[in-house]
C-alpha positions, 0 to 999 in steps of 0.5 A, a space after each residue: 500500500 502506498 499513501 501520499 498527499 497531493 497538492 493541487 494549485 488554487 483554481 477558480 470556482 468550477 469543474 477542473 480536469 485533474 487526471 493528469 496531475 494526479 497520475 503524474 504525482 503517483 509514478 508508482 501506479 505504473 507498476 500496479 498490475 491490478 489494484 485500486 486508487 482511493 482519493 479523498 479530498 481533505 476539504 468540505 468546500 471542494 469535491 471530486 467526481 468522474 465525468 466527461 473528459 473531452 468537451 469543456 461544455 460539460 464543465 461549464 454546464 456542470 458549474 451552471 447547474 451547481 450554481 443554480 441548484 445551490 444558490 448563494 442567495 438562500 437563507 443560509 445560517 452558516 455565513 461567517 466565511 462568506 456567501 459562497 461557503 455554505 453553498 460550497 458545503 452543500 455542493 460538496 455533499 452532493 458530488 462527494 469527497 472521495 473516489 475509488 478507481 480501478 488500476 489495471 496494467 499500470 494505468 487508471 482503468 477509466 472509460 474512454 471519455 472519463 476523467 477526474 474532476 476537482 470540483 471547486 465550489 468557492 470563488 477562492 478556495 486555495 490549495 486543495 490537498 488530496 490523500 491518495 492511497 494505492 492498494 495492490 
């Protein structure tokens, strides 16, 4: 088993493909014949998901949906950290904070059009840390 923390540089609010960053931070994946990669983001206002990796329209549409489904102008009680904080927690709960992905023949065994997304739910979320665990 291998465990490592991966830091992703700050990004604006939105859905960002981070597959290549995660894979490049885990060179040990190349020697895994059959296994699992577990990823857990160590934040409650950002999340992880797997989705379409080709069309940027998907990323824009996901952000538009998330911002419409979970608006800032709601009567949130938790508002000490700004108007985008509580909606970010709700969006994170909806999309999830962890992924478990298959590894096969030294690579992630994702579908042809699948990629790992960092879902940044705050306008200025800062550096995001992911705990990655490779299970062989």
